[in-house]
N, C-alpha and C positions, 0 to 999 in steps of 0.2 A: 502492501502498499504506498502510496507515495503522501509525503506529507503535506502537498498544498491539496490536498483532497482530501484530507481529514477534519472528523468535525468538530474540532475542538471544545466547541461550548456544551454537546454531550456528554465525550472524552474526559474532559474535567472534574464535571459532577461525578462521572463513572468510577472515576481513578478516587477521587476522594471518597466515596462510597466504601467501593472495596477494599481501600485501603483504612476506613474510620478515621479520617481526617474533617476536621472543620473546614471553611473558607479560612479561616485564620492562622491554621496551621501549615495548609499547603501555600498561604502568603507567606509563612515565614522561611519555607523549604525555598521560594523563590523569589525572596527577598522583595517582596511587590505587599501595596496594602492589601487587607481583604475585600473590601472596594473593589481592585480590579480584579479581584477573582469574582465576584459577584458577576461585575458588567461581563466579563468571558462568560460567565454562565447563563448567563440573558443573551445575549448574542449582540451585546450593544457596542462591544469592541471589539477588537481582534487582538491576539500577544504578539507581541513585537516579534521579530523574524531570532532576536537573541533567546526570548522565552518560547517561543514556539522549540525551537533545538532541547533546551531544556527541558520542558514537557513532553518529547518524542522520546527523548530516552526512558524518561521516567516510567512511559508506556509500554515500551520495548522491556525498560527491566520489571514489569509486573504484566510481563504474556498478555498485554492487550491487544497489539499487533501482531499482524499474520506477517513471516519474514517473507 
């Protein structure tokens, strides 16, 4: 799956729920505010390229993505 085709708003929420993280917990891991996580999950904003790379690696490590 290519990163440009990922639905980050769905994947971010799934990742958080699967790993028992709050928006604040994930925000701390990514060094952003919890409001940013909330906006990403609502689809109001998209993560920056730098944040997409971090998220993509987190999703891969959690086996959320197929190779």
